[in-house]
C-alpha positions in Angstrom: -0.9 37.0 -18.1 -2.5 37.0 -14.7 -3.0 33.8 -12.5 -6.4 33.6 -13.6 -6.0 33.5 -17.1 -3.6 30.7 -16.0 -5.6 29.0 -14.0 -7.8 28.9 -16.9 -5.2 27.2 -18.9 -4.9 25.1 -16.5 -8.2 23.8 -15.8 -7.9 22.6 -20.0 -4.6 21.6 -19.3 -4.6 19.6 -15.6 -1.3 18.2 -14.7 1.6 20.4 -13.7 5.2 19.0 -14.6 9.0 20.0 -13.5 10.6 17.5 -14.9 10.8 16.7 -18.6 12.4 13.4 -17.9 8.3 12.6 -16.5 6.5 15.0 -19.0 3.4 13.8 -20.2 1.0 15.2 -23.3 -0.8 18.0 -22.5 1.0 18.7 -19.1 2.2 22.2 -18.8 5.8 22.5 -17.8 6.8 24.8 -15.2 10.3 25.7 -16.2 12.0 25.8 -12.3 15.5 27.2 -10.9 17.4 25.0 -8.8 21.6 25.3 -7.3 22.9 23.0 -10.4 20.2 23.2 -13.2 18.1 26.5 -15.2 14.7 24.6 -15.9 14.3 27.2 -19.1 16.9 25.3 -20.6 14.7 22.4 -21.4 11.8 24.3 -22.9 12.3 23.4 -25.5 12.3 19.9 -25.1 9.5 20.0 -23.0 7.4 20.9 -26.2 9.0 18.4 -28.4 7.5 15.9 -25.2 4.1 17.6 -26.0 3.8 20.0 -22.9 0.8 22.1 -24.2 2.5 25.1 -22.5 5.9 25.9 -21.1 6.1 28.3 -18.7 9.7 30.7 -17.9 11.3 33.2 -16.5 14.2 34.3 -19.2 13.0 35.5 -22.0 16.2 34.4 -24.5 14.2 30.7 -23.9 10.3 32.4 -25.7 9.7 29.6 -28.4 5.9 30.1 -29.3 2.4 30.6 -28.0 3.2 27.8 -26.1 5.7 29.6 -24.0 4.2 31.6 -21.6 7.0 34.1 -19.9 6.4 34.9 -16.1 8.7 37.6 -13.8 9.4 34.1 -11.4 8.6 30.1 -12.3 7.9 29.3 -8.4 6.6 32.1 -7.8 3.8 31.8 -10.0 3.4 28.1 -9.7 3.2 29.1 -5.4 0.1 31.4 -6.6 -1.8 29.5 -9.2 -1.9 26.4 -6.9 -3.4 29.1 -4.0 -5.7 30.4 -6.9 -6.5 26.6 -7.2 -6.9 25.2 -3.9 -9.6 28.2 -3.3 -11.1 27.8 -6.6 -12.4 24.0 -5.4 -14.4 23.0 -2.9 -12.3 20.9 -1.2 -11.4 21.4 2.3 -7.9 21.5 2.8 -5.8 19.2 6.6 -2.3 19.9 6.4 0.1 18.4 8.7 3.8 18.6 9.6 5.9 17.1 12.8 8.9 15.7 13.4 8.0 12.8 13.3 6.2 10.1 11.2 4.2 12.9 8.8 4.6 10.9 5.5 2.8 7.5 7.2 0.0 9.7 9.0 -0.8 11.5 6.1 -1.2 7.8 3.7 -3.8 6.6 7.1 -5.6 9.9 7.0 -6.0 9.2 3.3 -6.9 5.8 3.9 -9.7 6.3 6.7 -11.0 9.6 4.8 -11.4 7.7 1.3 -13.7 5.1 2.9 -16.4 8.3 2.9 -14.9 11.6 0.7 -13.1 11.2 -2.7 -9.6 12.5 -1.3 -6.4 13.5 -2.7 -3.1 13.6 -1.1 0.6 14.2 -0.8 2.7 11.4 -3.0 5.3 10.6 -1.7 6.9 13.7 0.6 6.2 16.5 -1.3 6.2 18.4 1.1 8.7 21.1 0.5 7.9 25.3 -1.0 7.6 22.8 -4.8 6.1 19.5 -3.3 2.7 21.4 -1.4 2.1 23.8 -4.6 2.3 20.8 -6.9 0.4 18.2 -4.2 -2.1 21.0 -3.9 -2.5 21.3 -8.2 -3.6 17.6 -7.5 -7.0 18.4 -6.2 -9.8 18.2 -8.4 -13.2 19.7 -8.7 -15.2 16.7 -7.7 -12.6 16.0 -4.8 -13.9 16.5 -1.0 -11.1 16.1 1.2 -6.9 16.9 0.8 -4.5 16.0 2.9 -1.2 18.4 2.7 2.4 17.1 4.0 4.6 19.9 4.7 7.7 19.4 5.7 10.2 21.8 7.1 14.3 22.4 8.3 14.5 25.9 9.7 11.7 28.7 11.0 9.6 30.5 8.5 8.9 27.6 6.5 5.8 25.9 7.7 4.5 30.1 7.8 5.1 29.9 4.3 3.8 26.7 3.4 0.9 27.7 5.5 -0.3 30.8 3.4 0.0 28.8 0.0 -2.2 25.8 1.6 -4.7 27.8 3.5 -6.3 24.8 5.2 -9.0 24.7 7.3 -7.8 21.5 9.6 -4.3 21.4 10.9 -2.5 18.4 12.9 0.7 17.7 14.3 3.0 14.5 14.8 5.1 15.3 17.5 8.2 17.7 18.1 11.1 15.7 17.9 15.0 15.7 17.0 14.9 16.8 13.3 16.8 19.1 11.2 18.3 20.4 14.3 21.0 21.7 12.2 18.3 24.7 10.5 16.1 25.0 13.5 18.7 25.8 15.7 18.1 23.0 18.1 15.0 20.9 19.8 13.5 24.5 21.1 14.0 26.1 17.7 12.3 23.0 16.2 9.0 23.2 18.6 8.3 27.2 17.5 8.9 25.9 13.9 6.6 23.3 13.9 4.3 25.5 15.6 3.7 27.5 13.0 1.1 25.4 11.9 -0.6 26.5 14.9 0.1 30.2 14.8 -1.8 29.8 11.6 -4.8 27.8 12.3 -5.6 29.9 15.9 -5.0 33.3 14.0 -7.5 31.9 11.4 -10.1 30.0 14.0 -9.3 26.6 12.2 -9.9 23.6 13.9 -6.8 21.6 15.1 -6.4 18.2 16.2 -4.2 17.3 19.0 -2.6 14.4 20.6 -3.7 15.4 24.3 -0.8 13.0 25.8 1.6 15.3 24.5 2.0 18.2 27.1 3.7 20.3 24.2 0.6 20.4 22.3 -1.6 20.8 25.3 0.4 23.7 26.5 0.7 25.8 22.8 -3.1 24.8 22.5 -4.4 25.7 25.7 -7.8 27.0 26.2 -8.1 26.9 22.4 -11.7 25.7 21.7 -11.2 24.9 18.1 -9.0 21.5 18.5 -10.6 18.1 18.8 -8.1 15.4 20.1 -7.6 12.0 21.7 -6.1 10.2 24.7 -4.4 7.3 25.9 -6.2 8.1 29.8 -7.7 11.8 29.4 -11.7 11.1 28.9 -12.1 14.2 28.2 -10.7 13.9 24.9 -11.6 10.6 23.0 -10.2 7.5 24.0 -7.9 5.4 22.4 -6.1 2.9 23.6 -3.4 0.4 22.0 -3.2 -3.8 24.0 -0.2 -4.9 22.1 2.2 -3.3 19.2 4.2 -7.6 19.6 4.8 -6.7 16.7 1.9 -5.1 15.1 0.2 -2.7 16.6 -3.3 -2.9 17.6 -5.9 -0.9 18.8 -9.3 -0.8 21.0 -11.5 2.5 20.5 -15.2 2.2 21.4 -15.0 -1.4 22.3 -13.5 -2.4 18.8 -10.1 -3.6 18.7 -8.1 -2.7 14.8 -5.9 -4.7 14.7 -3.1 -3.2 12.1 -0.4 -4.0 9.9 2.0 -1.4 11.2 4.8 -2.7 13.9 6.2 0.0 16.1 4.3 1.1 19.0 5.1 4.3 17.8 2.8 4.1 15.3 -0.1 4.6 17.1 0.0 8.1 17.9 -0.2 8.4 13.9 -3.2 5.4 13.8 -4.7 7.8 16.0 -4.4 10.6 13.9 -6.5 9.1 11.3 -9.4 7.8 13.7 -10.1 11.2 15.3 -10.3 12.3 12.0 -12.2 9.8 10.4 -14.6 10.7 13.5 -14.7 14.5 13.3 -16.1 13.5 9.4 -18.7 11.4 10.5 -16.6 8.1 8.9 -18.5 4.9 10.3 -15.4 2.9 12.6 -16.5 -0.3 10.7 -14.6 1.8 8.0 -12.6 3.1 9.8 -11.6 0.1 11.1 -11.0 -1.7 7.4 -9.3 1.5 6.2 -6.8 0.8 8.9 -7.0 -2.9 8.8 -5.9 -2.7 5.1 -3.5 0.2 4.8 0.2 -1.6 4.4 3.4 0.2 4.8 5.7 0.6 1.7 8.7 2.5 0.6 11.2 1.8 3.2 9.2 2.8 6.0 8.2 0.0 9.3 8.3 -2.7 6.5 8.1 -6.3 7.8 9.9 -8.7 5.4 10.9 -12.3 5.4 14.1 -12.9 3.2 16.2 -16.7 3.7 14.7 -17.2 7.3 15.3 -13.8 8.2 12.4 -11.7 10.0 13.4 -7.9 8.6 11.8 -4.7 10.0 13.0 -2.4 6.9 12.6 1.1 8.2 14.9 3.1 6.1 13.4 6.1 4.6 14.6 8.7 7.2 16.1 8.6 11.2 16.9 11.2 13.3 17.5 10.8 17.1 14.2 10.7 18.2 12.4 8.2 15.8 15.9 6.2 16.0 15.3 6.1 20.0 11.8 5.0 19.3 13.1 2.3 16.6 15.3 0.9 19.6 13.0 0.5 22.4 10.0 -1.1 20.2 12.4 -3.0 19.0 13.7 -4.6 22.2 10.1 -5.6 23.3 10.1 -7.4 20.3 9.8 -11.4 20.9 12.8 -12.9 19.7 16.3 -14.7 20.5 18.2 -13.2 18.7 18.1 -9.1 16.9 20.9 -7.5 14.9 20.2 -4.3 14.4 22.1 -2.0 11.6 21.9 1.2 12.5 23.5 4.0 10.0 24.3 7.8 10.3 21.6 11.0 10.9 22.0 13.8 9.1 21.2 17.4 9.5 22.3 17.4 13.5 24.8 20.3 12.6 26.8 20.4 16.1 24.8 18.1 18.0 25.7 15.4 15.8 28.6 13.6 17.8 26.5 13.7 21.2 23.7 12.2 19.1 25.4 9.4 17.3 27.1 8.6 20.7 23.5 8.6 22.8 22.3 6.3 20.3 25.3 3.9 20.4 24.8 3.5 24.1 21.6 3.3 24.1 21.9 -0.1 21.7 23.9 -1.3 24.6 21.9 -0.6 27.4 18.8 -2.5 25.8 21.2 -5.5 26.0 21.4 -5.9 21.7 25.1 -8.0 21.5 24.6 -7.7 17.3 24.8 -4.2 17.3 26.6 -2.2 13.5 26.8 1.0 13.3 27.4 2.7 9.8 28.9 5.6 8.1 30.9 8.5 9.0 29.8 9.8 11.6 28.9 6.3 14.0 32.1 5.3 13.2 33.6 7.7 15.5 31.8 7.2 18.3 33.2 5.9 21.6 31.8 2.2 21.0 32.8 -1.4 21.6 29.8 -2.2 19.0 31.1 -3.2 15.5 31.9 0.3 13.3 31.5 0.3 9.4 32.6 3.9 8.1 31.1 3.0 4.8 28.6 0.9 3.6 31.2 -1.3 1.5 33.1 -1.9 4.9 30.0 -3.4 6.2 29.0 -5.7 3.2 32.3 -7.0 3.2 31.7 -8.1 6.3 28.9 -9.7 6.2 30.2 -12.0 3.2 32.8 -12.9 5.1 30.7 -13.6 8.2 26.8 -14.8 7.7 24.3 -14.2 9.6 22.3 -16.6 11.8 19.2 -18.6 9.8 15.9 -17.5 12.2 17.1 -14.2 13.4 15.1 -10.5 13.6 17.0 -7.8 12.2 16.0 -4.0 12.3 17.6 -1.7 9.4 17.4 2.5 10.3 18.9 4.9 9.1 18.4 8.4 6.4 17.9 8.6 3.8 21.6 9.4 2.6 22.4 6.2 3.9 20.1 4.3 1.6 20.4 1.3 3.7 17.5 -1.0 2.0 20.7 -1.6 -0.6 21.4 -4.1 2.8 18.1 -6.6 1.4 21.4 -7.7 -1.3 23.7 -9.1 0.4 21.6 -11.1 3.4 
């Protein structure tokens, strides 16, 4: 069966699934393989749960006409997604970057959906499996699809771009994320810039932060670009009068009051604004989209509990985002501030240096109550209170009551799952 024939089946059953635990009636199940599992072994289970078809790549698991044998299930999923992307009429915006990808994607969707029929990557489904699944979410009446692309090594963005073939692109920033896989900061810049290489070689539109020197250098004299700046009037001018605690934005004599905490979210909002302007979304609708957006899923959430104000930013962390969060927290009002900082992962040989830098920064910024959690932070040379395990921290909290009316920042890598702290404070 070729991709066009498979696509016809997909149009009749337009839902792709890779997990039999979440399969719905008439889904098409793709039997993917991983290091510790073989999706082919779940073919019969998928059919029993109502799958319309099961795509397999091992002949021994053929059951009946509902099983479709292909050479490689993953490659078939990727080819089907690319075929579907071109079958539909939606314009595709791809974005990547070290920090803020998912929030930026959500903000862009919030703005563009004020005028257009949109779809966007769910959660952070942004890898070699997530991007194809996101593309298969595009419907025949979808006008704009916002596709997030993540990477932790060279050539990954290049490959994802070949699947999504975006019409537009945006890079949030170049920071210290996935240093181990990219081989340092220069490797991050090179890897993320693969999106620029695709867009420029295909004469596509690039959205940019004109205040970012790396972006200005990479895009140079490329004509097909549309950017924003806080000071360069040759680009669309956007400013931030305050972020204490929520980001406010001034654009065209209009003030936008967001529900996003942290000055680091300013550029994320700016990306959504310039895309709204480019796609002719009226400014008042841009304002409404941004002001109605409420962060969730442990990303810069502001919570109140037992007289405490908590900034929960525990979805992920790297040295760049951690630095931005600490500097922003230092500028917020509040007499009693507490920091709970968890280990940052995927830093390779730089892990010791980067964790030491963050510990030193916390002290330099004057935070008196800082708690460092995890094996990496436990090894830093610091007078700050350190806990090798989450359980050790919980034991300490039980013995030492957190002062009421405190403002708390919780930040760490996803693997630390620091949102668990909410159950103990």
